[in-house]
GUZAGU-633382 format. One record per atom (N, C-alpha, C): atom name; x negated, y negated, z. Coordinates in pm, 1 decimal. Atoms other than C-alpha are relative to their C-alpha. Layout:
! residues N
<r "CA",<X,Y,Z>>
...
//
This chain:
! residues 204
<r "N",<40.8,16.3,-149.8>>
<r "CA",<13879.0,-8890.1,-6631.3>>
<r "C",<-119.8,-96.8,13.6>>
<r "N",<112.7,93.4,-10.9>>
<r "CA",<13559.4,-9079.9,-6703.4>>
<r "C",<49.7,-145.5,-3.1>>
<r "N",<-60.2,135.4,-7.3>>
<r "CA",<13774.6,-9381.5,-6782.0>>
<r "C",<56.5,-38.9,131.6>>
<r "N",<-59.5,26.2,-132.6>>
<r "CA",<13952.2,-9336.9,-6453.8>>
<r "C",<-119.8,-35.1,102.9>>
<r "N",<109.6,16.2,-92.1>>
<r "CA",<13612.6,-9325.9,-6271.4>>
<r "C",<-59.5,-146.8,-24.4>>
<r "N",<47.9,139.5,29.4>>
<r "CA",<13505.5,-9654.7,-6446.2>>
<r "C",<97.8,-103.7,62.3>>
<r "N",<-95.4,92.0,-51.7>>
<r "CA",<13829.7,-9820.7,-6336.9>>
<r "C",<-15.5,-5.9,155.2>>
<r "N",<21.8,-11.0,-144.0>>
<r "CA",<13768.7,-9699.3,-5977.2>>
<r "C",<-122.2,-84.0,36.4>>
<r "N",<119.1,77.3,-24.8>>
<r "CA",<13417.5,-9847.0,-5993.5>>
<r "C",<21.5,-148.2,-8.0>>
<r "N",<-15.7,146.6,23.9>>
<r "CA",<13530.9,-10181.6,-6127.5>>
<r "C",<98.4,-56.6,111.3>>
<r "N",<-98.3,50.0,-105.6>>
<r "CA",<13815.8,-10200.8,-5857.1>>
<r "C",<-65.9,-5.5,135.4>>
<r "N",<73.2,-10.2,-119.0>>
<r "CA",<13543.0,-10150.0,-5592.7>>
<r "C",<61.2,92.0,105.3>>
<r "N",<-45.1,-104.5,-89.7>>
<r "CA",<13730.6,-9861.8,-5439.2>>
<r "C",<-101.7,94.9,18.4>>
<r "N",<108.6,-106.6,-29.2>>
<r "CA",<13523.1,-9589.5,-5274.3>>
<r "C",<53.6,137.7,-2.9>>
<r "N",<-55.1,-136.6,0.9>>
<r "CA",<13758.1,-9298.8,-5311.8>>
<r "C",<81.5,19.5,-128.2>>
<r "N",<-83.8,-32.6,116.0>>
<r "CA",<13901.4,-9133.5,-5624.7>>
<r "C",<58.4,139.6,16.0>>
<r "N",<-64.8,-130.2,-12.5>>
<r "CA",<14143.9,-8845.1,-5601.1>>
<r "C",<50.8,49.8,-132.8>>
<r "N",<-32.8,-52.0,129.9>>
<r "CA",<14186.0,-8624.3,-5905.8>>
<r "C",<85.1,129.3,17.1>>
<r "N",<-81.7,-124.6,10.6>>
<r "CA",<14473.2,-8373.6,-5962.5>>
<r "C",<-42.4,76.3,-120.8>>
<r "N",<35.7,-87.1,114.2>>
<r "CA",<14365.4,-8081.8,-6176.1>>
<r "C",<-128.5,-50.6,-63.3>>
<r "N",<124.4,59.2,59.4>>
<r "CA",<14019.1,-8234.9,-6212.2>>
<r "C",<-117.6,85.8,-0.6>>
<r "N",<126.3,-85.1,-13.9>>
<r "CA",<13781.0,-7948.7,-6136.1>>
<r "C",<-38.7,59.3,-133.2>>
<r "N",<41.2,-47.1,126.1>>
<r "CA",<13783.9,-7835.9,-6493.8>>
<r "C",<-100.7,-93.4,-78.4>>
<r "N",<89.5,95.5,63.0>>
<r "CA",<13591.4,-8145.6,-6588.5>>
<r "C",<-137.4,9.1,60.2>>
<r "N",<136.0,-30.2,-50.5>>
<r "CA",<13227.4,-8045.8,-6549.4>>
<r "C",<-84.5,-123.6,-4.3>>
<r "N",<87.8,114.5,6.1>>
<r "CA",<13097.1,-8396.6,-6621.2>>
<r "C",<9.8,-83.4,119.2>>
<r "N",<-14.9,76.0,-124.0>>
<r "CA",<13213.2,-8523.2,-6279.1>>
<r "C",<-61.8,84.8,123.6>>
<r "N",<47.5,-62.3,-123.1>>
<r "CA",<13047.7,-8440.7,-5949.2>>
<r "C",<87.4,-43.5,123.3>>
<r "N",<-94.7,22.4,-106.7>>
<r "CA",<13297.7,-8408.8,-5662.7>>
<r "C",<-67.6,19.3,140.2>>
<r "N",<53.3,-22.3,-137.9>>
<r "CA",<13207.9,-8460.4,-5296.6>>
<r "C",<82.5,103.1,74.1>>
<r "N",<-86.4,-88.7,-61.9>>
<r "CA",<13510.8,-8260.5,-5192.6>>
<r "C",<77.1,73.0,-109.3>>
<r "N",<-67.4,-78.2,99.4>>
<r "CA",<13656.0,-7976.3,-5405.2>>
<r "C",<98.1,95.1,65.2>>
<r "N",<-98.5,-92.8,-57.2>>
<r "CA",<13984.8,-7796.3,-5317.9>>
<r "C",<65.5,69.7,-118.2>>
<r "N",<-69.4,-67.9,103.7>>
<r "CA",<14126.7,-7523.7,-5540.9>>
<r "C",<128.5,54.6,53.8>>
<r "N",<-129.7,-50.4,-43.8>>
<r "CA",<14480.6,-7398.8,-5534.8>>
<r "C",<45.6,122.3,-77.1>>
<r "N",<-53.8,-112.5,58.0>>
<r "CA",<14654.9,-7071.2,-5592.6>>
<r "C",<146.2,12.8,31.0>>
<r "N",<-144.3,-33.7,-25.2>>
<r "CA",<15016.1,-6955.9,-5619.8>>
<r "C",<6.9,133.8,60.9>>
<r "N",<-20.4,-133.4,-69.6>>
<r "CA",<15113.5,-6683.9,-5375.7>>
<r "C",<71.6,96.2,-85.4>>
<r "N",<-67.6,-91.7,82.2>>
<r "CA",<15349.9,-6545.6,-5628.1>>
<r "C",<-79.9,61.6,-112.6>>
<r "N",<87.8,-48.0,113.2>>
<r "CA",<15095.5,-6517.6,-5914.5>>
<r "C",<-126.3,54.6,37.0>>
<r "N",<137.2,-40.0,-39.7>>
<r "CA",<14778.1,-6464.4,-5724.6>>
<r "C",<-101.8,-36.8,-104.8>>
<r "N",<98.6,27.2,98.4>>
<r "CA",<14491.9,-6430.5,-5970.2>>
<r "C",<48.0,63.1,-136.6>>
<r "N",<-44.6,-73.8,119.5>>
<r "CA",<14713.3,-6248.0,-6228.7>>
<r "C",<-81.9,113.0,-37.8>>
<r "N",<89.8,-122.8,38.4>>
<r "CA",<14499.3,-6008.3,-6435.2>>
<r "C",<-143.5,-34.0,26.5>>
<r "N",<137.1,37.0,-36.3>>
<r "CA",<14185.8,-6186.5,-6311.1>>
<r "C",<-83.2,-43.3,-111.5>>
<r "N",<80.4,39.3,114.4>>
<r "CA",<14084.3,-6298.3,-6660.2>>
<r "C",<14.7,-148.1,-21.1>>
<r "N",<2.3,140.2,27.4>>
<r "CA",<14002.8,-6647.7,-6782.4>>
<r "C",<97.9,-31.9,-115.7>>
<r "N",<-84.2,41.7,113.5>>
<r "CA",<14233.6,-6848.7,-7019.3>>
<r "C",<-86.9,23.9,-134.4>>
<r "N",<-141.0,-15.4,6.2>>
<r "CA",<14361.2,-6765.2,-7267.5>>
<r "C",<44.6,145.0,30.4>>
<r "N",<-37.1,-148.5,-26.4>>
<r "CA",<14343.5,-6382.5,-7175.1>>
<r "C",<76.3,10.1,131.3>>
<r "N",<-60.0,-6.2,-129.9>>
<r "CA",<14462.3,-6460.9,-6823.4>>
<r "C",<23.7,-139.8,47.7>>
<r "N",<-46.1,129.8,-48.9>>
<r "CA",<14571.1,-6745.0,-6593.3>>
<r "C",<-122.2,-87.5,59.6>>
<r "N",<114.5,73.2,-68.8>>
<r "CA",<14219.8,-6844.5,-6446.0>>
<r "C",<-69.2,-87.0,-90.0>>
<r "N",<78.7,99.7,76.4>>
<r "CA",<14038.8,-7153.2,-6556.2>>
<r "C",<-150.2,23.3,15.1>>
<r "N",<136.3,-37.7,-20.9>>
<r "CA",<13711.8,-7018.9,-6419.9>>
<r "C",<-4.9,128.9,82.4>>
<r "N",<21.1,-120.7,-72.2>>
<r "CA",<13572.3,-6707.1,-6259.1>>
<r "C",<19.1,-15.3,150.5>>
<r "N",<-16.5,13.0,-143.8>>
<r "CA",<13642.6,-6633.4,-5894.3>>
<r "C",<-138.1,-10.9,72.5>>
<r "N",<133.9,28.2,-56.4>>
<r "CA",<13269.8,-6645.1,-5836.8>>
<r "C",<-29.5,-140.3,27.6>>
<r "N",<23.5,143.8,-22.0>>
<r "CA",<13291.8,-7023.7,-5854.4>>
<r "C",<63.7,-42.4,137.4>>
<r "N",<-61.9,32.1,-126.7>>
<r "CA",<13487.6,-7015.7,-5525.9>>
<r "C",<-102.7,-49.6,100.8>>
<r "N",<107.7,43.2,-92.6>>
<r "CA",<13156.0,-7050.3,-5347.4>>
<r "C",<-44.1,-143.0,-8.9>>
<r "N",<30.2,149.3,16.6>>
<r "CA",<13138.2,-7411.0,-5473.4>>
<r "C",<102.3,-87.7,56.1>>
<r "N",<-104.6,75.9,-47.5>>
<r "CA",<13455.9,-7513.9,-5317.3>>
<r "C",<5.8,-11.7,150.6>>
<r "N",<-13.6,22.6,-148.8>>
<r "CA",<13525.9,-7661.1,-4969.1>>
<r "C",<118.8,66.4,60.4>>
<r "N",<-117.5,-59.2,-50.7>>
<r "CA",<13869.4,-7519.4,-4935.3>>
<r "C",<80.5,57.9,-105.7>>
<r "N",<-94.6,-53.9,94.7>>
<r "CA",<14139.9,-7312.8,-5102.2>>
<r "C",<139.3,-14.3,70.6>>
<r "N",<-146.7,0.5,-50.7>>
<r "CA",<14525.1,-7354.3,-5062.9>>
<r "C",<81.2,94.9,-78.9>>
<r "N",<-91.1,-86.3,63.8>>
<r "CA",<14767.4,-7083.2,-5127.3>>
<r "C",<136.6,-53.9,19.4>>
<r "N",<-133.6,68.2,-6.0>>
<r "CA",<15106.7,-7228.6,-5211.6>>
<r "C",<101.2,118.2,-1.4>>
<r "N",<-103.3,-97.9,-5.6>>
<r "CA",<15401.1,-7005.2,-5107.6>>
<r "C",<-13.6,85.5,127.4>>
<r "N",<4.8,-89.4,-123.8>>
<r "CA",<15439.2,-6716.0,-4862.9>>
<r "C",<-139.9,53.1,21.5>>
<r "N",<127.2,-63.9,-30.3>>
<r "CA",<15159.5,-6527.3,-4698.2>>
<r "C",<-32.7,107.1,-97.2>>
<r "N",<38.1,-104.3,100.0>>
<r "CA",<14954.3,-6318.2,-4932.9>>
<r "C",<-139.1,51.5,42.1>>
<r "N",<123.2,-53.5,-52.8>>
<r "CA",<14695.6,-6106.3,-4762.1>>
<r "C",<-97.1,51.7,-103.5>>
<r "N",<79.7,-48.5,112.8>>
<r "CA",<14573.5,-5950.9,-5086.0>>
<r "C",<-78.8,-111.7,-60.0>>
<r "N",<65.0,114.3,68.4>>
<r "CA",<14500.5,-6290.9,-5244.3>>
<r "C",<-95.9,-65.0,104.1>>
<r "N",<88.2,56.4,-102.4>>
<r "CA",<14348.8,-6420.2,-4917.3>>
<r "C",<-129.0,72.0,-1.7>>
<r "N",<119.6,-77.6,-6.5>>
<r "CA",<14104.0,-6134.2,-4908.1>>
<r "C",<-82.3,-7.0,-122.3>>
<r "N",<75.6,15.2,120.0>>
<r "CA",<14012.8,-6175.5,-5275.1>>
<r "C",<-81.7,-125.0,4.5>>
<r "N",<64.6,139.7,-9.4>>
<r "CA",<13931.3,-6541.2,-5206.0>>
<r "C",<-122.4,12.1,95.2>>
<r "N",<113.4,-8.7,-102.2>>
<r "CA",<13716.1,-6453.5,-4899.0>>
<r "C",<-104.9,97.7,-45.1>>
<r "N",<102.1,-90.7,59.4>>
<r "CA",<13534.3,-6170.2,-5083.8>>
<r "C",<-94.8,-71.1,-90.7>>
<r "N",<86.6,75.3,92.4>>
<r "CA",<13401.6,-6422.0,-5323.8>>
<r "C",<-64.4,-122.5,68.9>>
<r "N",<61.3,94.9,-79.9>>
<r "CA",<13322.9,-6684.4,-5056.2>>
<r "C",<35.7,13.0,137.1>>
<r "N",<-26.9,-17.1,-142.0>>
<r "CA",<13294.7,-6602.3,-4693.3>>
<r "C",<20.3,-123.9,76.0>>
<r "N",<-11.9,134.6,-80.5>>
<r "CA",<13268.7,-6963.6,-4586.7>>
<r "C",<115.6,-83.6,-34.3>>
<r "N",<-113.0,90.6,38.5>>
<r "CA",<13565.0,-7110.0,-4770.8>>
<r "C",<111.0,14.7,99.0>>
<r "N",<-127.6,-5.0,-75.5>>
<r "CA",<13858.3,-7207.4,-4556.3>>
<r "C",<123.6,3.2,-77.2>>
<r "N",<-113.6,-21.3,75.2>>
<r "CA",<14190.9,-7098.2,-4674.3>>
<r "C",<123.8,-47.8,76.5>>
<r "N",<-124.0,60.7,-60.9>>
<r "CA",<14514.7,-7292.8,-4596.3>>
<r "C",<119.6,50.3,-83.0>>
<r "N",<-125.9,-31.1,68.6>>
<r "CA",<14875.0,-7207.2,-4674.5>>
<r "C",<88.6,-124.1,-7.0>>
<r "N",<-93.7,108.0,18.6>>
<r "CA",<15126.2,-7453.4,-4814.3>>
<r "C",<133.9,58.0,-56.0>>
<r "N",<-127.6,-51.6,41.7>>
<r "CA",<15496.7,-7425.7,-4895.1>>
<r "C",<93.9,-124.9,-35.2>>
<r "N",<-92.7,99.6,39.6>>
<r "CA",<15757.3,-7638.5,-5082.4>>
<r "C",<127.7,9.6,72.5>>
<r "N",<-130.1,2.0,-56.2>>
<r "CA",<16074.2,-7742.9,-4910.0>>
<r "C",<92.6,-88.4,-76.4>>
<r "N",<-103.2,80.3,78.1>>
<r "CA",<16392.9,-7871.3,-5075.7>>
<r "C",<52.7,-117.9,89.1>>
<r "N",<-45.2,116.0,-78.9>>
<r "CA",<16461.2,-8227.6,-4945.0>>
<r "C",<144.1,-35.1,-30.8>>
<r "N",<-138.3,43.0,38.3>>
<r "CA",<16792.9,-8282.7,-5129.1>>
<r "C",<92.6,116.8,-11.9>>
<r "N",<-78.2,-120.1,7.7>>
<r "CA",<16956.7,-7953.3,-5061.7>>
<r "C",<150.9,-28.1,-5.4>>
<r "N",<-147.7,29.3,-12.8>>
<r "CA",<17290.2,-8112.9,-4974.7>>
<r "C",<54.0,-58.7,-127.5>>
<r "N",<-46.2,56.0,127.0>>
<r "CA",<17305.5,-8248.6,-5335.2>>
<r "C",<63.5,109.3,-85.6>>
<r "N",<-33.1,-111.0,90.2>>
<r "CA",<17374.1,-7900.6,-5475.3>>
<r "C",<134.9,67.6,46.6>>
<r "N",<-112.6,-67.5,-21.3>>
<r "CA",<17702.8,-7717.8,-5506.2>>
<r "C",<-30.4,152.2,1.4>>
<r "N",<47.2,-138.9,-9.2>>
<r "CA",<17632.0,-7354.5,-5386.2>>
<r "C",<106.0,89.8,-69.2>>
<r "N",<-97.5,-90.7,73.6>>
<r "CA",<17950.6,-7223.1,-5563.3>>
<r "C",<-18.6,-14.0,-145.8>>
<r "N",<28.0,30.3,143.7>>
<r "CA",<17829.7,-7368.4,-5894.4>>
<r "C",<-108.5,82.8,-54.9>>
<r "N",<109.3,-66.2,68.2>>
<r "CA",<17622.6,-7180.9,-6147.1>>
<r "C",<-87.0,-94.4,-73.1>>
<r "N",<89.7,100.6,55.4>>
<r "CA",<17317.6,-7358.7,-6290.1>>
<r "C",<-86.3,57.5,-119.9>>
<r "N",<114.4,-30.2,103.3>>
<r "CA",<17083.1,-7364.5,-6596.0>>
<r "C",<-113.3,-77.5,52.7>>
<r "N",<121.2,66.8,-47.2>>
<r "CA",<16734.3,-7445.9,-6478.3>>
<r "C",<-101.2,0.0,-104.4>>
<r "N",<114.4,8.3,99.8>>
<r "CA",<16453.7,-7565.7,-6705.9>>
<r "C",<-104.9,-80.0,58.7>>
<r "N",<124.4,74.5,-46.6>>
<r "CA",<16104.5,-7691.5,-6652.9>>
<r "C",<-112.9,15.3,-105.0>>
<r "N",<127.0,-5.8,80.5>>
<r "CA",<15778.1,-7764.2,-6829.0>>
<r "C",<-119.3,-23.3,102.3>>
<r "N",<115.2,19.7,-103.7>>
<r "CA",<15520.7,-7711.1,-6544.9>>
<r "C",<-97.1,125.7,-5.2>>
<r "N",<107.6,-92.8,9.8>>
<r "CA",<15211.8,-7501.4,-6487.8>>
<r "C",<46.7,143.3,56.3>>
<r "N",<-50.5,-129.5,-63.6>>
<r "CA",<15379.7,-7237.9,-6263.0>>
<r "C",<154.7,-3.6,19.8>>
<r "N",<-144.6,2.2,-2.9>>
<r "CA",<15746.4,-7219.7,-6339.0>>
<r "C",<70.7,84.1,103.4>>
<r "N",<-58.6,-89.6,-105.3>>
<r "CA",<15798.2,-6930.4,-6110.5>>
<r "C",<18.6,-63.0,139.4>>
<r "N",<-12.7,75.8,-136.4>>
<r "CA",<15745.9,-7154.3,-5809.0>>
<r "C",<131.6,-75.3,2.9>>
<r "N",<-125.1,81.0,2.2>>
<r "CA",<16040.9,-7373.8,-5919.0>>
<r "C",<115.2,94.4,8.3>>
<r "N",<-115.0,-87.7,-3.6>>
<r "CA",<16272.2,-7083.6,-5983.9>>
<r "C",<11.1,68.9,134.6>>
<r "N",<-9.1,-65.7,-126.2>>
<r "CA",<16182.3,-6917.8,-5656.9>>
<r "C",<50.8,-100.9,104.1>>
<r "N",<-54.9,101.0,-88.5>>
<r "CA",<16252.6,-7243.7,-5469.8>>
<r "C",<151.3,-8.4,-7.9>>
<r "N",<-152.6,-0.5,20.9>>
<r "CA",<16603.4,-7251.8,-5618.9>>
<r "C",<65.1,123.4,58.9>>
<r "N",<-54.7,-136.2,-55.9>>
<r "CA",<16663.9,-6880.0,-5525.5>>
<r "C",<-3.7,-9.9,144.6>>
<r "N",<25.7,-0.5,-144.1>>
<r "CA",<16525.4,-6936.9,-5179.4>>
<r "C",<112.4,-91.9,66.1>>
<r "N",<-109.3,92.9,-46.6>>
<r "CA",<16789.5,-7216.6,-5132.8>>
<r "C",<138.6,33.9,-37.0>>
<r "N",<-133.6,-55.2,39.7>>
<r "CA",<17074.8,-7012.8,-5264.2>>
<r "C",<68.3,-84.4,-110.5>>
<r "N",<-50.7,70.8,125.4>>
<r "CA",<17112.1,-7222.7,-5586.9>>
<r "C",<5.2,107.1,-111.5>>
<r "N",<-26.1,-112.1,99.7>>
<r "CA",<17264.2,-6983.4,-5840.5>>
<r "C",<-40.5,-35.0,-141.6>>
<r "N",<50.5,31.5,133.4>>
<r "CA",<17055.6,-6999.8,-6156.6>>
<r "C",<30.1,122.5,-84.9>>
<r "N",<-25.6,-111.7,88.2>>
<r "CA",<17199.6,-6782.2,-6437.1>>
<r "C",<-69.0,-5.2,-136.8>>
<r "N",<75.1,20.9,132.1>>
<r "CA",<16996.0,-6923.9,-6724.9>>
<r "C",<-118.6,-81.6,27.2>>
<r "N",<125.5,70.6,-12.0>>
<r "CA",<16632.6,-7030.2,-6732.7>>
<r "C",<-60.1,-28.5,-138.0>>
<r "N",<72.7,37.0,128.8>>
<r "CA",<16448.2,-7225.2,-7004.5>>
<r "C",<-136.9,-50.6,46.6>>
<r "N",<137.2,40.7,-27.0>>
<r "CA",<16070.3,-7260.3,-6985.4>>
<r "C",<-64.0,-68.7,-115.8>>
<r "N",<82.5,67.6,102.2>>
<r "CA",<15869.1,-7512.3,-7179.2>>
<r "C",<-150.8,0.1,48.1>>
<r "N",<144.8,9.6,-30.5>>
<r "CA",<15489.8,-7548.5,-7192.2>>
<r "C",<-25.5,-109.5,112.6>>
<r "N",<41.6,104.7,-100.9>>
<r "CA",<15315.3,-7741.2,-6914.5>>
<r "C",<-20.4,-129.4,-71.5>>
<r "N",<11.9,138.4,50.0>>
<r "CA",<15333.7,-8126.0,-6968.2>>
<r "C",<73.7,-14.1,-128.0>>
<r "N",<-74.8,9.6,125.5>>
<r "CA",<15586.9,-8073.0,-7239.9>>
<r "C",<64.6,-135.4,-27.2>>
<r "N",<-49.8,140.6,30.7>>
<r "CA",<15683.3,-8396.1,-7420.3>>
<r "C",<132.3,18.8,-66.2>>
<r "N",<-138.1,-27.4,38.0>>
<r "CA",<16058.9,-8369.8,-7435.5>>
<r "C",<45.1,-104.2,-101.9>>
<r "N",<-67.0,101.6,89.1>>
<r "CA",<16256.6,-8530.5,-7721.8>>
<r "C",<150.3,-3.7,38.7>>
<r "N",<-146.4,11.4,-25.4>>
<r "CA",<16619.9,-8646.8,-7699.5>>
<r "C",<71.6,121.0,-55.8>>
<r "N",<-65.4,-115.6,60.3>>
<r "CA",<16706.4,-8357.2,-7925.9>>
<r "C",<-8.4,125.6,88.6>>
<r "N",<20.0,-109.3,-93.3>>
<r "CA",<16557.9,-8107.5,-7677.1>>
<r "C",<104.1,-5.0,112.5>>
<r "N",<-92.0,17.0,-108.6>>
<r "CA",<16782.7,-8246.5,-7402.1>>
<r "C",<138.1,20.6,-46.2>>
<r "N",<-127.2,-31.2,55.9>>
<r "CA",<17086.8,-8235.4,-7618.1>>
<r "C",<29.5,150.9,-17.7>>
<r "N",<-11.8,-140.2,9.6>>
<r "CA",<17019.2,-7873.1,-7689.0>>
<r "C",<23.5,68.3,127.2>>
<r "N",<-9.3,-54.8,-142.8>>
<r "CA",<16978.8,-7791.8,-7321.1>>
<r "C",<144.7,-25.5,40.2>>
<r "N",<-132.7,43.4,-45.4>>
<r "CA",<17305.9,-7984.0,-7253.0>>
<r "C",<105.8,92.2,-72.4>>
<r "N",<-92.2,-87.1,80.4>>
<r "CA",<17488.5,-7784.3,-7529.4>>
<r "C",<14.3,141.9,55.1>>
<r "N",<1.5,-141.1,-46.7>>
<r "CA",<17376.9,-7443.4,-7386.6>>
<r "C",<80.5,3.5,139.7>>
<r "N",<-60.1,1.2,-135.6>>
<r "CA",<17489.0,-7552.2,-7035.6>>
<r "C",<162.4,-17.2,-17.3>>
<r "N",<-141.9,15.1,23.2>>
<r "CA",<17838.7,-7664.6,-7172.8>>
<r "C",<58.8,122.9,-44.3>>
<r "N",<-57.5,-130.7,55.9>>
<r "CA",<17884.0,-7339.6,-7352.5>>
<r "C",<29.5,96.6,105.5>>
<r "N",<-19.4,-95.9,-104.6>>
<r "CA",<17844.4,-7140.7,-7043.3>>
<r "C",<50.2,-59.1,132.1>>
<r "N",<-58.8,67.7,-120.3>>
<r "CA",<17998.2,-7391.3,-6803.2>>
<r "C",<-100.9,-9.8,116.9>>
<r "N",<111.7,4.4,-94.6>>
<r "CA",<17665.5,-7448.0,-6614.3>>
<r "C",<-34.1,-146.6,24.5>>
<r "N",<62.2,135.8,-24.1>>
<r "CA",<17525.5,-7752.5,-6434.4>>
<r "C",<-144.3,19.1,-25.0>>
<r "N",<136.0,-7.1,37.0>>
<r "CA",<17171.9,-7838.9,-6514.9>>
<r "C",<-88.3,-54.2,112.0>>
<r "N",<100.9,47.2,-114.2>>
<r "CA",<16870.5,-7870.3,-6265.7>>
<r "C",<-130.7,10.9,-64.7>>
<r "N",<131.7,-12.7,39.0>>
<r "CA",<16511.0,-7933.9,-6332.0>>
<r "C",<-90.4,-52.6,116.0>>
<r "N",<96.1,44.6,-105.2>>
<r "CA",<16199.3,-8048.9,-6139.2>>
<r "C",<4.2,-157.5,-13.2>>
<r "N",<4.6,146.8,6.9>>
<r "CA",<16149.3,-8415.5,-6047.6>>
<r "C",<-106.7,-52.8,-106.2>>
<r "N",<100.6,27.0,101.5>>
<r "CA",<15836.0,-8415.2,-6263.8>>
<r "C",<52.5,0.4,-139.7>>
<r "N",<-68.5,-10.9,127.5>>
<r "CA",<16043.7,-8308.7,-6564.0>>
<r "C",<95.6,-110.6,-19.5>>
<r "N",<-103.7,109.1,3.7>>
<r "CA",<16325.0,-8547.7,-6481.0>>
<r "C",<-58.3,-129.4,-37.2>>
<r "N",<59.4,137.2,21.7>>
<r "CA",<16085.3,-8844.7,-6492.0>>
<r "C",<-36.4,-11.0,-139.6>>
<r "N",<34.8,15.2,140.4>>
<r "CA",<15997.7,-8758.3,-6853.7>>
<r "C",<129.1,-12.2,-81.1>>
<r "N",<-121.9,5.4,84.3>>
<r "CA",<16366.0,-8746.8,-6963.5>>
<r "C",<99.5,-107.8,48.8>>
<r "N",<-97.1,88.6,-57.6>>
<r "CA",<16535.5,-9007.1,-6745.7>>
<r "C",<38.6,-114.8,-95.2>>
<r "N",<-33.3,112.6,92.9>>
<r "CA",<16518.4,-9277.0,-7018.4>>
<r "C",<104.3,42.2,-109.6>>
<r "N",<-100.0,-37.9,96.8>>
<r "CA",<16750.7,-9062.7,-7234.4>>
<r "C",<139.5,-9.0,51.9>>
<r "N",<-134.6,28.6,-58.3>>
<r "CA",<17039.5,-9141.6,-7001.9>>
<r "C",<87.4,126.0,16.2>>
<r "N",<-80.4,-119.5,-28.7>>
<r "CA",<17146.9,-8789.6,-6926.9>>
<r "C",<28.9,12.5,145.4>>
<r "N",<-33.5,2.0,-146.1>>
<r "CA",<17327.5,-8826.6,-6604.9>>
<r "C",<38.9,126.6,69.4>>
<r "N",<-53.7,-123.2,-62.0>>
<r "CA",<17451.4,-8475.8,-6561.3>>
<r "C",<-113.2,97.9,30.6>>
<r "N",<119.2,-84.8,-39.3>>
<r "CA",<17099.2,-8334.0,-6504.7>>
<r "C",<-45.6,-33.2,147.1>>
<r "N",<45.5,11.9,-130.9>>
<r "CA",<17012.9,-8291.4,-6141.4>>
<r "C",<-149.1,45.6,15.0>>
<r "N",<144.3,-39.8,-13.5>>
<r "CA",<16650.1,-8250.1,-6007.4>>
<r "C",<-22.5,27.1,149.3>>
<r "N",<27.4,-35.0,-143.7>>
<r "CA",<16504.0,-8101.9,-5691.7>>
<r "C",<-107.2,-107.6,54.1>>
<r "N",<96.1,80.7,-71.6>>
<r "CA",<16318.0,-8326.9,-5445.8>>
<r "C",<-68.6,88.2,89.1>>
<r "N",<63.4,-97.8,-86.2>>
<r "CA",<16055.6,-8132.9,-5274.5>>
<r "C",<-108.3,-69.6,90.9>>
<r "N",<101.2,44.1,-93.2>>
<r "CA",<15823.1,-8183.0,-4977.8>>
<r "C",<-109.6,116.9,13.8>>
<r "N",<98.5,-100.4,-19.1>>
<r "CA",<15494.2,-7999.1,-4948.9>>
<r "C",<-48.7,1.7,148.7>>
<r "N",<54.2,-11.3,-138.5>>
<r "CA",<15406.9,-7876.2,-4596.8>>
<r "C",<-120.6,86.9,0.4>>
<r "N",<123.9,-75.4,-11.9>>
<r "CA",<15050.8,-7758.6,-4527.9>>
<r "C",<-17.9,52.6,140.7>>
<r "N",<27.2,-48.7,-136.2>>
<r "CA",<14995.5,-7523.3,-4242.6>>
<r "C",<-139.5,-35.2,48.8>>
<r "N",<122.3,53.3,-70.7>>
<r "CA",<14729.6,-7661.0,-4001.3>>
<r "C",<-50.3,-114.5,-89.1>>
<r "N",<33.0,117.9,80.5>>
<r "CA",<14730.4,-7979.4,-4212.6>>
<r "C",<-107.0,-87.4,79.2>>
<r "N",<99.4,86.8,-74.6>>
<r "CA",<14542.0,-8168.4,-3931.8>>
<r "C",<-136.5,54.4,-16.8>>
<r "N",<136.7,-62.2,10.1>>
<r "CA",<14259.7,-7919.1,-3957.6>>
<r "C",<-56.4,-25.2,-137.5>>
<r "N",<46.1,25.2,129.3>>
<r "CA",<14236.8,-7971.6,-4334.4>>
<r "C",<-45.4,-151.6,-15.6>>
<r "N",<38.2,146.2,7.5>>
<r "CA",<14240.1,-8354.6,-4296.0>>
<r "C",<-127.2,-15.7,72.2>>
<r "N",<127.2,19.0,-76.5>>
<r "CA",<13964.0,-8329.0,-4024.7>>
<r "C",<-115.5,49.1,-87.6>>
<r "N",<102.5,-53.9,90.6>>
<r "CA",<13757.6,-8117.4,-4265.8>>
<r "C",<-31.7,-85.1,-106.1>>
<r "N",<28.5,95.7,107.5>>
<r "CA",<13793.1,-8366.8,-4546.1>>
<r "C",<-77.7,-124.8,49.6>>
<r "N",<66.2,119.8,-56.5>>
<r "CA",<13698.6,-8659.0,-4323.3>>
<r "C",<-146.4,31.6,41.4>>
<r "N",<130.3,-33.5,-40.4>>
<r "CA",<13396.9,-8465.4,-4191.5>>
<r "C",<-97.4,8.4,-121.0>>
<r "N",<83.7,-19.2,123.6>>
<r "CA",<13265.0,-8383.2,-4543.3>>
<r "C",<-18.6,-139.0,-60.5>>
<r "N",<19.4,133.1,76.2>>
<r "CA",<13330.5,-8738.9,-4679.2>>
<r "C",<-82.8,-97.2,77.0>>
<r "N",<81.9,98.4,-87.2>>
<r "CA",<13170.6,-8919.4,-4378.5>>
<r "C",<-145.5,51.5,-16.5>>
//
């Protein structure tokens, strides 16, 4: 990330946006937004590797906003507010953009290598895509051609079509596996204009 900062400085840009950047303590952020999954909440409330959290909830007092992705979660909302009364909490939700691409009479094998695979599987279920087999790889998994062949063999054995995330698909597209579909998603943020206004106010 420090290399990225140097590139931004050399390019004379005045804004740098980091995804998953808050774990880097060497950088000072003008605006900090943390994200939670409505499905997983804070898990067991413990830090990695004992639990899902990268830092204690007491650190919420240092953030400008929190986003809960998924359905409404009053318990999670209250936990966030208990640790920071001033933090603003927004809700977001993924929507399937290419729903008409899928055959709803067909059964699928779904695989992914992302941080919260439950969100992907829930999106498929929510859109009536019948998943009968799931394969989960570690986050940022570096697929080999052999991995994809194994997935394809499992799907053929059970007469399943294959679906993955767009993020995973971009990692394997050069392997020429045309029979793998991927979901195109759009993220909608409730009261997005309010969040944008908040960001501008802090940045200015």
